[in-house]
N, CA, C and O atoms as CSV, one atom per row, in Angstrom:
chain,resi,resn,atom,element,x,y,z
A,1,MET,N,N,43.303,-19.179,42.764
A,1,MET,CA,C,43.924,-19.215,41.414
A,1,MET,C,C,44.737,-17.934,41.244
A,1,MET,O,O,44.330,-16.839,41.631
A,2,GLU,N,N,45.916,-18.138,40.637
A,2,GLU,CA,C,46.830,-17.024,40.369
A,2,GLU,C,C,46.298,-16.184,39.204
A,2,GLU,O,O,45.573,-16.687,38.346
A,3,VAL,N,N,46.662,-14.918,39.185
A,3,VAL,CA,C,46.216,-13.985,38.129
A,3,VAL,C,C,47.419,-13.268,37.557
A,3,VAL,O,O,48.208,-12.632,38.257
A,4,LEU,N,N,47.515,-13.405,36.263
A,4,LEU,CA,C,48.545,-12.638,35.477
A,4,LEU,C,C,47.993,-11.264,35.187
A,4,LEU,O,O,47.039,-11.120,34.422
A,5,VAL,N,N,48.586,-10.249,35.796
A,5,VAL,CA,C,48.049,-8.925,35.606
A,5,VAL,C,C,48.797,-8.218,34.461
A,5,VAL,O,O,50.023,-8.113,34.455
A,6,ASP,N,N,47.992,-7.739,33.490
A,6,ASP,CA,C,48.502,-7.109,32.302
A,6,ASP,C,C,48.966,-5.679,32.603
A,6,ASP,O,O,48.576,-5.083,33.607
A,7,THR,N,N,49.803,-5.148,31.715
A,7,THR,CA,C,50.291,-3.838,31.822
A,7,THR,C,C,49.262,-2.853,31.990
A,7,THR,O,O,49.435,-1.950,32.810
A,8,SER,N,N,48.158,-2.925,31.274
A,8,SER,CA,C,47.134,-2.018,31.292
A,8,SER,C,C,46.486,-1.764,32.686
A,8,SER,O,O,46.060,-0.647,32.980
A,9,VAL,N,N,46.421,-2.801,33.519
A,9,VAL,CA,C,45.873,-2.725,34.838
A,9,VAL,C,C,46.940,-2.084,35.769
A,9,VAL,O,O,46.639,-1.179,36.547
A,10,TRP,N,N,48.147,-2.566,35.666
A,10,TRP,CA,C,49.209,-1.925,36.478
A,10,TRP,C,C,49.280,-0.443,36.212
A,10,TRP,O,O,49.351,0.364,37.139
A,11,SER,N,N,49.261,-0.085,34.943
A,11,SER,CA,C,49.458,1.303,34.589
A,11,SER,C,C,48.248,2.110,35.123
A,11,SER,O,O,48.419,3.221,35.624
A,12,LEU,N,N,47.116,1.584,35.020
A,12,LEU,CA,C,45.894,2.263,35.537
A,12,LEU,C,C,46.066,2.531,37.077
A,12,LEU,O,O,45.835,3.634,37.571
A,13,ALA,N,N,46.479,1.468,37.782
A,13,ALA,CA,C,46.558,1.567,39.198
A,13,ALA,C,C,47.711,2.417,39.678
A,13,ALA,O,O,47.618,3.085,40.708
A,14,LEU,N,N,48.774,2.391,38.944
A,14,LEU,CA,C,50.041,2.987,39.496
A,14,LEU,C,C,50.374,4.332,38.861
A,14,LEU,O,O,51.114,5.118,39.454
A,15,ARG,N,N,49.863,4.613,37.700
A,15,ARG,CA,C,50.328,5.894,37.049
A,15,ARG,C,C,49.223,6.932,36.899
A,15,ARG,O,O,49.518,8.127,36.858
A,16,ARG,N,N,47.952,6.516,36.815
A,16,ARG,CA,C,46.908,7.519,36.599
A,16,ARG,C,C,46.506,8.214,37.898
A,16,ARG,O,O,46.458,7.567,38.944
A,17,PRO,N,N,46.220,9.508,37.860
A,17,PRO,CA,C,45.675,10.173,39.037
A,17,PRO,C,C,44.338,9.563,39.420
A,17,PRO,O,O,43.544,9.216,38.546
A,18,ARG,N,N,44.072,9.425,40.747
A,18,ARG,CA,C,42.851,8.771,41.230
A,18,ARG,C,C,41.559,9.458,40.799
A,18,ARG,O,O,40.543,8.785,40.623
A,19,GLY,N,N,41.571,10.789,40.623
A,19,GLY,CA,C,40.345,11.498,40.270
A,19,GLY,C,C,39.888,11.335,38.852
A,19,GLY,O,O,38.779,11.726,38.487
A,20,ASN,N,N,40.796,10.723,38.013
A,20,ASN,CA,C,40.447,10.681,36.590
A,20,ASN,C,C,40.108,9.256,36.130
A,20,ASN,O,O,40.379,8.897,34.984
A,21,ILE,N,N,39.516,8.440,37.019
A,21,ILE,CA,C,39.198,7.058,36.602
A,21,ILE,C,C,37.720,6.826,36.787
A,21,ILE,O,O,37.066,7.362,37.681
A,22,SER,N,N,37.218,5.967,35.857
A,22,SER,CA,C,35.769,5.595,35.880
A,22,SER,C,C,35.521,4.601,36.953
A,22,SER,O,O,36.442,4.127,37.618
A,23,GLU,N,N,34.230,4.275,37.125
A,23,GLU,CA,C,33.852,3.276,38.139
A,23,GLU,C,C,34.419,1.917,37.794
A,23,GLU,O,O,34.780,1.173,38.706
A,24,THR,N,N,34.518,1.543,36.495
A,24,THR,CA,C,35.037,0.296,36.067
A,24,THR,C,C,36.507,0.268,36.362
A,24,THR,O,O,37.028,-0.739,36.841
A,25,GLU,N,N,37.182,1.350,36.084
A,25,GLU,CA,C,38.639,1.447,36.368
A,25,GLU,C,C,38.846,1.401,37.866
A,25,GLU,O,O,39.804,0.771,38.315
A,26,GLN,N,N,38.011,2.026,38.657
A,26,GLN,CA,C,38.122,1.935,40.128
A,26,GLN,C,C,38.011,0.481,40.520
A,26,GLN,O,O,38.810,0.007,41.328
A,27,GLY,N,N,37.029,-0.260,39.968
A,27,GLY,CA,C,36.886,-1.700,40.279
A,27,GLY,C,C,38.140,-2.481,39.956
A,27,GLY,O,O,38.517,-3.392,40.693
A,28,LEU,N,N,38.799,-2.122,38.836
A,28,LEU,CA,C,40.019,-2.896,38.452
A,28,LEU,C,C,41.134,-2.586,39.527
A,28,LEU,O,O,41.860,-3.496,39.926
A,29,THR,N,N,41.261,-1.334,39.977
A,29,THR,CA,C,42.300,-1.045,40.954
A,29,THR,C,C,42.033,-1.720,42.287
A,29,THR,O,O,42.946,-2.184,42.970
A,30,VAL,N,N,40.759,-1.759,42.637
A,30,VAL,CA,C,40.324,-2.498,43.901
A,30,VAL,C,C,40.665,-3.975,43.751
A,30,VAL,O,O,41.218,-4.588,44.664
A,31,ALA,N,N,40.324,-4.552,42.569
A,31,ALA,CA,C,40.636,-5.972,42.359
A,31,ALA,C,C,42.117,-6.218,42.451
A,31,ALA,O,O,42.530,-7.193,43.078
A,32,LEU,N,N,42.946,-5.370,41.848
A,32,LEU,CA,C,44.380,-5.496,41.899
A,32,LEU,C,C,44.836,-5.501,43.325
A,32,LEU,O,O,45.617,-6.365,43.723
A,33,GLY,N,N,44.373,-4.564,44.100
A,33,GLY,CA,C,44.708,-4.470,45.577
A,33,GLY,C,C,44.357,-5.765,46.318
A,33,GLY,O,O,45.135,-6.279,47.123
A,34,ASP,N,N,43.189,-6.258,46.023
A,34,ASP,CA,C,42.728,-7.513,46.644
A,34,ASP,C,C,43.636,-8.657,46.239
A,34,ASP,O,O,44.034,-9.444,47.098
A,35,LEU,N,N,43.975,-8.780,44.980
A,35,LEU,CA,C,44.897,-9.814,44.511
A,35,LEU,C,C,46.252,-9.760,45.134
A,35,LEU,O,O,46.847,-10.782,45.473
A,36,ILE,N,N,46.742,-8.530,45.285
A,36,ILE,CA,C,48.054,-8.308,45.936
A,36,ILE,C,C,48.010,-8.815,47.359
A,36,ILE,O,O,48.886,-9.541,47.829
A,37,ARG,N,N,46.962,-8.403,48.010
A,37,ARG,CA,C,46.843,-8.801,49.453
A,37,ARG,C,C,46.741,-10.310,49.572
A,37,ARG,O,O,47.268,-10.879,50.528
A,38,ASP,N,N,46.070,-10.990,48.618
A,38,ASP,CA,C,45.897,-12.418,48.646
A,38,ASP,C,C,47.062,-13.177,48.123
A,38,ASP,O,O,47.033,-14.407,48.088
A,39,ASP,N,N,48.146,-12.451,47.693
A,39,ASP,CA,C,49.309,-13.041,47.106
A,39,ASP,C,C,49.007,-13.869,45.847
A,39,ASP,O,O,49.575,-14.944,45.655
A,40,ARG,N,N,48.122,-13.366,45.007
A,40,ARG,CA,C,47.695,-14.108,43.805
A,40,ARG,C,C,48.169,-13.451,42.538
A,40,ARG,O,O,47.914,-13.971,41.452
A,41,VAL,N,N,48.852,-12.325,42.632
A,41,VAL,CA,C,49.322,-11.547,41.452
A,41,VAL,C,C,50.604,-12.230,40.964
A,41,VAL,O,O,51.488,-12.600,41.736
A,42,ARG,N,N,50.648,-12.374,39.629
A,42,ARG,CA,C,51.804,-12.906,38.932
A,42,ARG,C,C,52.216,-11.891,37.845
A,42,ARG,O,O,51.389,-11.238,37.209
A,43,LEU,N,N,53.574,-11.802,37.672
A,43,LEU,CA,C,54.165,-10.895,36.803
A,43,LEU,C,C,55.225,-11.616,35.942
A,43,LEU,O,O,55.938,-12.514,36.389
A,44,ILE,N,N,55.277,-11.155,34.667
A,44,ILE,CA,C,56.370,-11.699,33.803
A,44,ILE,C,C,57.238,-10.544,33.292
A,44,ILE,O,O,56.798,-9.398,33.203
A,45,GLY,N,N,58.478,-10.889,32.961
A,45,GLY,CA,C,59.415,-9.812,32.578
A,45,GLY,C,C,58.967,-8.862,31.503
A,45,GLY,O,O,59.199,-7.660,31.635
A,46,PRO,N,N,58.326,-9.336,30.424
A,46,PRO,CA,C,57.833,-8.425,29.387
A,46,PRO,C,C,56.874,-7.370,29.928
A,46,PRO,O,O,56.883,-6.232,29.460
A,47,ILE,N,N,56.065,-7.724,30.886
A,47,ILE,CA,C,55.085,-6.768,31.423
A,47,ILE,C,C,55.894,-5.751,32.316
A,47,ILE,O,O,55.660,-4.544,32.247
A,48,ARG,N,N,56.825,-6.258,33.130
A,48,ARG,CA,C,57.683,-5.363,33.943
A,48,ARG,C,C,58.381,-4.380,33.039
A,48,ARG,O,O,58.437,-3.189,33.349
A,49,GLN,N,N,58.931,-4.861,31.898
A,49,GLN,CA,C,59.633,-3.928,30.974
A,49,GLN,C,C,58.717,-2.871,30.388
A,49,GLN,O,O,59.093,-1.704,30.276
A,50,GLU,N,N,57.496,-3.287,30.010
A,50,GLU,CA,C,56.524,-2.319,29.466
A,50,GLU,C,C,56.206,-1.228,30.516
A,50,GLU,O,O,56.130,-0.041,30.198
A,51,LEU,N,N,56.019,-1.686,31.811
A,51,LEU,CA,C,55.690,-0.734,32.878
A,51,LEU,C,C,56.799,0.281,33.147
A,51,LEU,O,O,56.539,1.444,33.454
A,52,LEU,N,N,58.081,-0.203,33.021
A,52,LEU,CA,C,59.193,0.682,33.400
A,52,LEU,C,C,59.679,1.545,32.205
A,52,LEU,O,O,60.487,2.461,32.357
A,53,SER,N,N,59.131,1.195,30.985
A,53,SER,CA,C,59.603,1.927,29.810
A,53,SER,C,C,58.865,3.290,29.746
A,53,SER,O,O,57.701,3.381,30.135
A,54,GLY,N,N,59.537,4.321,29.264
A,54,GLY,CA,C,58.969,5.607,28.984
A,54,GLY,C,C,58.830,6.510,30.191
A,54,GLY,O,O,58.199,7.564,30.116
A,55,ILE,N,N,59.389,6.119,31.251
A,55,ILE,CA,C,59.334,7.012,32.494
A,55,ILE,C,C,60.507,8.024,32.407
A,55,ILE,O,O,61.672,7.627,32.396
A,56,ARG,N,N,60.187,9.307,32.345
A,56,ARG,CA,C,61.181,10.333,32.114
A,56,ARG,C,C,61.957,10.671,33.414
A,56,ARG,O,O,63.154,10.958,33.385
A,57,GLU,N,N,61.235,10.626,34.542
A,57,GLU,CA,C,61.818,11.106,35.826
A,57,GLU,C,C,62.550,9.950,36.450
A,57,GLU,O,O,61.920,8.940,36.764
A,58,PRO,N,N,63.847,10.044,36.646
A,58,PRO,CA,C,64.573,8.880,37.302
A,58,PRO,C,C,64.050,8.502,38.619
A,58,PRO,O,O,64.002,7.314,38.938
A,59,ALA,N,N,63.627,9.505,39.462
A,59,ALA,CA,C,63.082,9.156,40.796
A,59,ALA,C,C,61.789,8.364,40.685
A,59,ALA,O,O,61.551,7.448,41.472
A,60,GLN,N,N,60.934,8.718,39.691
A,60,GLN,CA,C,59.708,8.023,39.502
A,60,GLN,C,C,59.983,6.560,39.034
A,60,GLN,O,O,59.364,5.598,39.489
A,61,TYR,N,N,60.958,6.470,38.093
A,61,TYR,CA,C,61.367,5.153,37.645
A,61,TYR,C,C,61.840,4.295,38.806
A,61,TYR,O,O,61.435,3.137,38.914
A,62,ASP,N,N,62.681,4.828,39.672
A,62,ASP,CA,C,63.257,4.122,40.818
A,62,ASP,C,C,62.102,3.671,41.760
A,62,ASP,O,O,62.091,2.533,42.229
A,63,ARG,N,N,61.155,4.562,42.022
A,63,ARG,CA,C,60.042,4.174,42.902
A,63,ARG,C,C,59.214,3.039,42.324
A,63,ARG,O,O,58.866,2.102,43.043
A,64,LEU,N,N,58.892,3.108,41.031
A,64,LEU,CA,C,58.121,2.052,40.390
A,64,LEU,C,C,58.913,0.710,40.296
A,64,LEU,O,O,58.365,-0.373,40.508
A,65,ARG,N,N,60.213,0.837,39.972
A,65,ARG,CA,C,61.043,-0.391,39.941
A,65,ARG,C,C,61.066,-1.010,41.324
A,65,ARG,O,O,60.904,-2.221,41.468
A,66,ASP,N,N,61.266,-0.184,42.345
A,66,ASP,CA,C,61.384,-0.755,43.662
A,66,ASP,C,C,60.049,-1.379,44.109
A,66,ASP,O,O,60.034,-2.423,44.760
A,67,PHE,N,N,58.953,-0.742,43.759
A,67,PHE,CA,C,57.654,-1.344,44.107
A,67,PHE,C,C,57.438,-2.696,43.430
A,67,PHE,O,O,57.011,-3.671,44.049
A,68,LEU,N,N,57.760,-2.713,42.102
A,68,LEU,CA,C,57.507,-3.919,41.346
A,68,LEU,C,C,58.464,-5.073,41.786
A,68,LEU,O,O,58.180,-6.238,41.512
A,69,ARG,N,N,59.505,-4.772,42.413
A,69,ARG,CA,C,60.480,-5.870,42.871
A,69,ARG,C,C,59.807,-6.768,43.899
A,69,ARG,O,O,60.275,-7.880,44.142
A,70,ALA,N,N,58.713,-6.306,44.510
A,70,ALA,CA,C,57.938,-7.177,45.420
A,70,ALA,C,C,57.233,-8.341,44.674
A,70,ALA,O,O,56.731,-9.277,45.297
A,71,PHE,N,N,57.209,-8.254,43.301
A,71,PHE,CA,C,56.589,-9.257,42.493
A,71,PHE,C,C,57.633,-9.888,41.560
A,71,PHE,O,O,57.935,-9.354,40.493
A,72,PRO,N,N,58.170,-11.026,41.983
A,72,PRO,CA,C,59.229,-11.614,41.185
A,72,PRO,C,C,58.698,-12.062,39.836
A,72,PRO,O,O,57.540,-12.463,39.723
A,73,ASP,N,N,59.547,-11.995,38.801
A,73,ASP,CA,C,59.178,-12.427,37.454
A,73,ASP,C,C,59.017,-13.985,37.509
A,73,ASP,O,O,59.827,-14.705,38.092
A,74,GLN,N,N,57.933,-14.436,36.872
A,74,GLN,CA,C,57.774,-15.873,36.766
A,74,GLN,C,C,58.682,-16.339,35.630
A,74,GLN,O,O,58.715,-15.727,34.562
A,75,PRO,N,N,59.401,-17.399,35.862
A,75,PRO,CA,C,60.349,-17.901,34.845
A,75,PRO,C,C,59.617,-18.254,33.580
A,75,PRO,O,O,58.544,-18.857,33.598
A,76,LEU,N,N,60.247,-17.848,32.440
A,76,LEU,CA,C,59.728,-18.197,31.138
A,76,LEU,C,C,60.780,-19.045,30.443
A,76,LEU,O,O,61.985,-18.844,30.590
A,77,GLY,N,N,60.270,-19.997,29.682
A,77,GLY,CA,C,61.177,-20.928,28.978
A,77,GLY,C,C,60.774,-21.029,27.540
A,77,GLY,O,O,59.847,-20.369,27.071
A,78,THR,N,N,61.549,-21.932,26.809
A,78,THR,CA,C,61.345,-22.154,25.473
A,78,THR,C,C,59.878,-22.576,25.214
A,78,THR,O,O,59.256,-22.064,24.283
A,79,ALA,N,N,59.337,-23.469,25.998
A,79,ALA,CA,C,57.981,-23.908,25.746
A,79,ALA,C,C,56.937,-22.756,25.834
A,79,ALA,O,O,55.896,-22.830,25.181
A,80,ASP,N,N,57.208,-21.701,26.633
A,80,ASP,CA,C,56.269,-20.622,26.727
A,80,ASP,C,C,56.303,-19.817,25.394
A,80,ASP,O,O,55.255,-19.379,24.921
A,81,TYR,N,N,57.418,-19.634,24.834
A,81,TYR,CA,C,57.509,-18.889,23.509
A,81,TYR,C,C,56.954,-19.687,22.393
A,81,TYR,O,O,56.308,-19.146,21.495
A,82,GLU,N,N,57.198,-21.011,22.426
A,82,GLU,CA,C,56.628,-21.890,21.412
A,82,GLU,C,C,55.057,-21.908,21.530
A,82,GLU,O,O,54.351,-21.899,20.522
A,83,GLN,N,N,54.558,-21.933,22.767
A,83,GLN,CA,C,53.141,-21.893,22.951
A,83,GLN,C,C,52.523,-20.517,22.485
A,83,GLN,O,O,51.415,-20.455,21.951
A,84,ALA,N,N,53.297,-19.452,22.718
A,84,ALA,CA,C,52.826,-18.160,22.252
A,84,ALA,C,C,52.734,-18.098,20.776
A,84,ALA,O,O,51.806,-17.494,20.238
A,85,ALA,N,N,53.716,-18.735,20.059
A,85,ALA,CA,C,53.559,-18.791,18.604
A,85,ALA,C,C,52.355,-19.674,18.190
A,85,ALA,O,O,51.709,-19.393,17.180
A,86,GLN,N,N,52.069,-20.686,18.927
A,86,GLN,CA,C,50.840,-21.519,18.598
A,86,GLN,C,C,49.608,-20.669,18.842
A,86,GLN,O,O,48.683,-20.695,18.030
A,87,CYS,N,N,49.563,-19.917,19.933
A,87,CYS,CA,C,48.429,-19.063,20.209
A,87,CYS,C,C,48.236,-18.037,19.051
A,87,CYS,O,O,47.113,-17.787,18.613
A,88,SER,N,N,49.336,-17.466,18.584
A,88,SER,CA,C,49.260,-16.534,17.518
A,88,SER,C,C,48.691,-17.209,16.226
A,88,SER,O,O,47.792,-16.699,15.558
A,89,ASN,N,N,49.285,-18.384,15.936
A,89,ASN,CA,C,48.816,-19.143,14.743
A,89,ASN,C,C,47.359,-19.496,14.856
A,89,ASN,O,O,46.615,-19.364,13.883
A,90,GLN,N,N,46.947,-19.922,15.968
A,90,GLN,CA,C,45.516,-20.289,16.204
A,90,GLN,C,C,44.641,-19.120,15.969
A,90,GLN,O,O,43.635,-19.216,15.265
A,91,CYS,N,N,45.009,-17.994,16.555
A,91,CYS,CA,C,44.150,-16.824,16.402
A,91,CYS,C,C,44.140,-16.327,14.940
A,91,CYS,O,O,43.111,-15.961,14.373
A,92,ARG,N,N,45.355,-16.343,14.380
A,92,ARG,CA,C,45.489,-15.844,12.933
A,92,ARG,C,C,44.610,-16.701,12.033
A,92,ARG,O,O,43.973,-16.187,11.114
A,93,SER,N,N,44.571,-18.008,12.295
A,93,SER,CA,C,43.791,-18.926,11.423
A,93,SER,C,C,42.309,-18.565,11.495
A,93,SER,O,O,41.540,-18.933,10.607
A,94,ARG,N,N,41.902,-17.849,12.541
A,94,ARG,CA,C,40.523,-17.378,12.708
A,94,ARG,C,C,40.328,-15.933,12.425
A,94,ARG,O,O,39.290,-15.350,12.739
A,95,GLY,N,N,41.385,-15.324,11.797
A,95,GLY,CA,C,41.298,-13.945,11.364
A,95,GLY,C,C,41.549,-12.937,12.485
A,95,GLY,O,O,41.176,-11.769,12.374
A,96,VAL,N,N,42.176,-13.393,13.554
A,96,VAL,CA,C,42.426,-12.516,14.764
A,96,VAL,C,C,43.896,-12.277,14.802
A,96,VAL,O,O,44.672,-13.228,14.889
A,97,ALA,N,N,44.319,-11.009,14.738
A,97,ALA,CA,C,45.724,-10.594,14.892
A,97,ALA,C,C,45.976,-10.066,16.234
A,97,ALA,O,O,45.063,-9.573,16.896
A,98,GLY,N,N,47.217,-10.155,16.673
A,98,GLY,CA,C,47.545,-9.596,18.025
A,98,GLY,C,C,49.071,-9.445,18.085
A,98,GLY,O,O,49.794,-9.774,17.145
A,99,SER,N,N,49.524,-8.928,19.239
A,99,SER,CA,C,50.914,-8.701,19.440
A,99,SER,C,C,51.601,-9.888,20.054
A,99,SER,O,O,50.980,-10.721,20.714
A,100,ALA,N,N,52.936,-9.954,19.818
A,100,ALA,CA,C,53.735,-11.038,20.397
A,100,ALA,C,C,53.568,-11.071,21.944
A,100,ALA,O,O,53.415,-12.126,22.560
A,101,ALA,N,N,53.609,-9.846,22.529
A,101,ALA,CA,C,53.513,-9.777,24.011
A,101,ALA,C,C,52.158,-10.316,24.459
A,101,ALA,O,O,52.104,-11.076,25.426
A,102,ASP,N,N,51.058,-9.950,23.791
A,102,ASP,CA,C,49.765,-10.450,24.090
A,102,ASP,C,C,49.674,-11.995,24.077
A,102,ASP,O,O,49.138,-12.621,24.992
A,103,PHE,N,N,50.213,-12.557,23.018
A,103,PHE,CA,C,50.181,-14.013,22.890
A,103,PHE,C,C,51.115,-14.715,23.884
A,103,PHE,O,O,50.866,-15.858,24.268
A,104,LEU,N,N,52.182,-14.038,24.295
A,104,LEU,CA,C,52.979,-14.615,25.385
A,104,LEU,C,C,52.215,-14.630,26.707
A,104,LEU,O,O,52.269,-15.601,27.462
A,105,ILE,N,N,51.523,-13.566,26.961
A,105,ILE,CA,C,50.585,-13.530,28.160
A,105,ILE,C,C,49.565,-14.634,28.110
A,105,ILE,O,O,49.295,-15.274,29.127
A,106,CYS,N,N,48.973,-14.880,26.913
A,106,CYS,CA,C,47.996,-15.958,26.763
A,106,CYS,C,C,48.650,-17.318,27.012
A,106,CYS,O,O,48.097,-18.191,27.682
A,107,ALA,N,N,49.837,-17.457,26.451
A,107,ALA,CA,C,50.525,-18.827,26.545
A,107,ALA,C,C,50.864,-19.082,27.964
A,107,ALA,O,O,50.637,-20.182,28.468
A,108,VAL,N,N,51.424,-18.062,28.657
A,108,VAL,CA,C,51.847,-18.287,30.076
A,108,VAL,C,C,50.595,-18.600,30.953
A,108,VAL,O,O,50.632,-19.495,31.796
A,109,ALA,N,N,49.519,-17.862,30.739
A,109,ALA,CA,C,48.282,-18.144,31.500
A,109,ALA,C,C,47.739,-19.527,31.192
A,109,ALA,O,O,47.299,-20.239,32.095
A,110,LEU,N,N,47.765,-19.901,29.963
A,110,LEU,CA,C,47.224,-21.214,29.574
A,110,LEU,C,C,48.059,-22.344,30.205
A,110,LEU,O,O,47.513,-23.313,30.733
A,111,ALA,N,N,49.347,-22.201,30.140
A,111,ALA,CA,C,50.213,-23.274,30.605
A,111,ALA,C,C,50.145,-23.439,32.113
A,111,ALA,O,O,50.294,-24.550,32.621
A,112,ARG,N,N,49.924,-22.357,32.830
A,112,ARG,CA,C,49.892,-22.414,34.236
A,112,ARG,C,C,48.531,-22.395,34.860
A,112,ARG,O,O,48.380,-22.408,36.082
A,113,LYS,N,N,47.511,-22.365,33.978
A,113,LYS,CA,C,46.112,-22.319,34.392
A,113,LYS,C,C,45.866,-21.092,35.273
A,113,LYS,O,O,45.248,-21.192,36.333
A,114,TRP,N,N,46.333,-19.993,34.844
A,114,TRP,CA,C,46.107,-18.699,35.535
A,114,TRP,C,C,45.055,-17.913,34.810
A,114,TRP,O,O,44.813,-18.145,33.625
A,115,GLN,N,N,44.427,-16.995,35.489
A,115,GLN,CA,C,43.524,-16.090,34.913
A,115,GLN,C,C,44.298,-14.827,34.474
A,115,GLN,O,O,45.398,-14.580,34.969
A,116,ILE,N,N,43.708,-14.000,33.516
A,116,ILE,CA,C,44.294,-12.841,33.095
A,116,ILE,C,C,43.431,-11.596,33.558
A,116,ILE,O,O,42.210,-11.590,33.396
A,117,LEU,N,N,44.072,-10.610,34.103
A,117,LEU,CA,C,43.358,-9.298,34.430
A,117,LEU,C,C,43.898,-8.241,33.563
A,117,LEU,O,O,45.081,-7.905,33.611
A,118,THR,N,N,43.022,-7.710,32.761
A,118,THR,CA,C,43.467,-6.668,31.742
A,118,THR,C,C,42.281,-5.750,31.430
A,118,THR,O,O,41.121,-6.099,31.648
A,119,THR,N,N,42.612,-4.571,30.915
A,119,THR,CA,C,41.594,-3.718,30.375
A,119,THR,C,C,41.578,-3.770,28.861
A,119,THR,O,O,40.762,-3.111,28.216
A,120,ASP,N,N,42.481,-4.555,28.296
A,120,ASP,CA,C,42.678,-4.685,26.872
A,120,ASP,C,C,41.591,-5.545,26.221
A,120,ASP,O,O,41.584,-6.765,26.387
A,121,ALA,N,N,40.705,-4.934,25.506
A,121,ALA,CA,C,39.578,-5.679,24.890
A,121,ALA,C,C,40.009,-6.771,23.888
A,121,ALA,O,O,39.249,-7.684,23.565
A,122,ASP,N,N,41.238,-6.638,23.419
A,122,ASP,CA,C,41.749,-7.711,22.518
A,122,ASP,C,C,41.710,-9.105,23.140
A,122,ASP,O,O,41.562,-10.106,22.440
A,123,PHE,N,N,41.840,-9.150,24.409
A,123,PHE,CA,C,41.871,-10.418,25.095
A,123,PHE,C,C,40.516,-11.115,25.046
A,123,PHE,O,O,40.405,-12.341,25.052
A,124,LYS,N,N,39.503,-10.271,24.996
A,124,LYS,CA,C,38.110,-10.904,24.844
A,124,LYS,C,C,38.046,-11.564,23.468
A,124,LYS,O,O,37.453,-12.634,23.327
A,125,THR,N,N,38.643,-10.948,22.460
A,125,THR,CA,C,38.663,-11.644,21.137
A,125,THR,C,C,39.528,-12.862,21.146
A,125,THR,O,O,39.136,-13.880,20.576
A,126,TYR,N,N,40.716,-12.819,21.774
A,126,TYR,CA,C,41.546,-13.952,21.870
A,126,TYR,C,C,40.790,-15.152,22.562
A,126,TYR,O,O,40.924,-16.313,22.175
A,127,ALA,N,N,40.002,-14.786,23.595
A,127,ALA,CA,C,39.239,-15.838,24.348
A,127,ALA,C,C,38.238,-16.581,23.458
A,127,ALA,O,O,37.824,-17.690,23.795
A,128,LYS,N,N,37.854,-15.999,22.355
A,128,LYS,CA,C,36.993,-16.688,21.458
A,128,LYS,C,C,37.710,-17.731,20.654
A,128,LYS,O,O,37.100,-18.685,20.171
A,129,ALA,N,N,38.987,-17.560,20.507
A,129,ALA,CA,C,39.849,-18.459,19.715
A,129,ALA,C,C,40.580,-19.489,20.513
A,129,ALA,O,O,40.984,-20.516,19.968
A,130,MET,N,N,40.763,-19.253,21.777
A,130,MET,CA,C,41.566,-20.206,22.658
A,130,MET,C,C,40.999,-20.062,24.080
A,130,MET,O,O,40.399,-19.050,24.440
A,131,PRO,N,N,41.209,-21.070,24.828
A,131,PRO,CA,C,40.519,-21.210,26.198
A,131,PRO,C,C,41.259,-20.450,27.320
A,131,PRO,O,O,41.526,-21.035,28.369
A,132,ILE,N,N,41.606,-19.122,27.117
A,132,ILE,CA,C,42.161,-18.404,28.198
A,132,ILE,C,C,41.112,-18.001,29.212
A,132,ILE,O,O,39.955,-17.790,28.848
A,133,ALA,N,N,41.475,-17.893,30.433
A,133,ALA,CA,C,40.517,-17.539,31.513
A,133,ALA,C,C,40.763,-16.085,31.889
A,133,ALA,O,O,41.879,-15.695,32.233
A,134,MET,N,N,39.714,-15.302,31.817
A,134,MET,CA,C,39.806,-13.911,32.200
A,134,MET,C,C,39.339,-13.827,33.717
A,134,MET,O,O,38.436,-14.534,34.165
A,135,TYR,N,N,40.008,-12.941,34.422
A,135,TYR,CA,C,39.635,-12.707,35.823
A,135,TYR,C,C,38.227,-12.058,35.782
A,135,TYR,O,O,38.009,-11.050,35.110
A,136,PRO,N,N,37.307,-12.663,36.508
A,136,PRO,CA,C,35.943,-12.087,36.466
A,136,PRO,C,C,35.854,-10.735,37.274
A,136,PRO,O,O,36.335,-10.611,38.400
A,137,LEU,N,N,35.257,-9.831,36.659
A,137,LEU,CA,C,35.102,-8.475,37.298
A,137,LEU,C,C,33.724,-7.987,36.971
A,137,LEU,O,O,33.407,-7.743,35.807
A,138,ALA,N,N,32.910,-7.842,37.969
A,138,ALA,CA,C,31.504,-7.344,37.779
A,138,ALA,C,C,31.563,-5.954,37.170
A,138,ALA,O,O,32.363,-5.103,37.560
A,139,GLY,N,N,30.682,-5.761,36.198
A,139,GLY,CA,C,30.567,-4.467,35.534
A,139,GLY,C,C,31.623,-4.200,34.476
A,139,GLY,O,O,31.715,-3.081,33.971
A,140,ARG,N,N,32.397,-5.169,34.140
A,140,ARG,CA,C,33.396,-5.039,33.113
A,140,ARG,C,C,32.753,-4.497,31.840
A,140,ARG,O,O,31.774,-5.090,31.384
A,141,SER,N,N,33.233,-3.418,31.239
A,141,SER,CA,C,32.595,-2.827,30.162
A,141,SER,C,C,32.779,-3.533,28.825
A,141,SER,O,O,32.119,-3.150,27.859
A,142,TRP,N,N,33.654,-4.560,28.714
A,142,TRP,CA,C,33.849,-5.245,27.527
A,142,TRP,C,C,33.610,-6.684,27.738
A,142,TRP,O,O,33.731,-7.473,26.801
């Protein structure tokens, strides 16, 4: 099964120094490496944009941009954005708020039957309101 990897996991694996991560974070980076080797990682444009935003050093930006080019953006269409709005409405009706980007991730994963790999605990809350599938990770703290 394919896995849509959220910004939080990419950022953890690609930007943080190795010595400053917890055991759970280490597990996430290992899982990401395994998924990359198995060609199961999926990326969408909004996540790519988040990852590349805020990088001050042009050389660092170029390195990250070039690395991420190995993962083509999955095409998004009108139905994905409409589904994201439905996800938002469904969660809101249950008292759960979230960002447009998070609900787009949920919509894309739902439509394609993908799992989501993230460190963002908001997705655990979204999963109570809609049937998103989280990538299973032993020892996940949330």
